[in-house]
N, C-alpha and C positions, 0 to 999 in steps of 0.2 A: 504494500500500500504506500509506504513511504517513497519508494522509487517512482510509482505512478504519479504521486502528488508533486514530487520534485522535478521529474523529467518529462512527463507526458502532458501536463497541463500548460496550455498556452492560450491566453485570451488577448488578442491585440487591442491596443488602445488607439482609436482613431479620433480625430476631432469631432466634436458633437455635430457639426454641420454635415459631416460625411455619413454618420450613422442615423441621422434624422430621416433620411430617405430610406425607408424600409425595403425598397426594391433593389437597392444597390448591392453589388457583390460583396463589398466590404461589410456592410451592415448584416447581411445574411451570414457571412462567415463568422463574424463576431458573435452573433446570436447562437449559432450552432456550437461554438466553442464554450460560450457561457453555459448553455444548457447541459453540455457534456460534463462540465465541472460541477454543476449542481447535482447531476446524477452520481458523480463520484463522491460528492459530499454525503449524499444519502446512503451510499454503499459503505462509506467509512464509518458513519455513526451507527450502522447496523451491528458493528462489532462491539459496541458498548455493552458491557456486562460479560463479554467473552475475553477480551484483552483489557489491560489496565485502562481505567478511565482517563488518566492523565495523558496516555499515549494517543487515545482516540481524540481527545480535545486538542492536543497539540497538532495532530495531522489535520483534523477537520476544521478547527476554528483558527488556530494561529497561522497555519500554513495555507490552507485552501481558502477559507473565507476571507481572512484579512489580507492575504497576499494577492489573491486573484479576483475573487467574486466581488468583494467590496469596492475595489477600484472600478470595476465595470458598472456596478450599481450607482456609484457616485458620478460616473460619466454619463449615465442615462438621464435624459430630461425628466423632471418630475411629471408624473401623470400615470395613466393606467399601466404602461409597460414597467415602470419603476415599481409600482405597487405589486404587480404580478411577480416580479423577480424577488422582492422582499418576502412576499407570502410563501413562495416556494422554498426559500432558504429557511424561514421560520418553521415550516412544516417538517423540515429534515431534523430539527433539533429534538432530542429526547426530553420529554417532560421531567423525567427523573433528575436532570441536571439543575432544575429550578426549584425543586421541592423545599430545600433548606434555606433558600434566600429570603431575606426580609423584604417587605414591601418597598418598591421603588429602587431596588438594587438589581444588578445583573452580574453575570459572570465577567471576570476581568477581560477575557478574550473577546467579549461582545460589546465593550464600551463604545467603540467607534460605530459599530452597526446600530447600537441603541440610539446614539446621538442622531444618526441619519433618520431612524424611524420617528423620533420625536419631532423632527423638522416636518 
């Protein structure tokens, strides 16, 4: 899994003006790469409870979400596409990770994603 996250994930960052045209080749390629990375995130977190939680969180959140997915989300104009991307990422996260948190707090690895959601 670590090798896949570190070597196989590639989501190009194009200027917003380039990806706003959903029919452009660049926009379609970026979207395919983003959704492939989301699928990898969902597969990584499926290992929660089987391998050490800190390893799953490091791969899924620190490396995959914060290094690749969040950059793409922040580069996506606010609107339905951005909301859909955020919803799919949130759907991947195990509820168990949030059970012991106090109200208004989140996991340290999710601080930047939380700030984006609050906007």
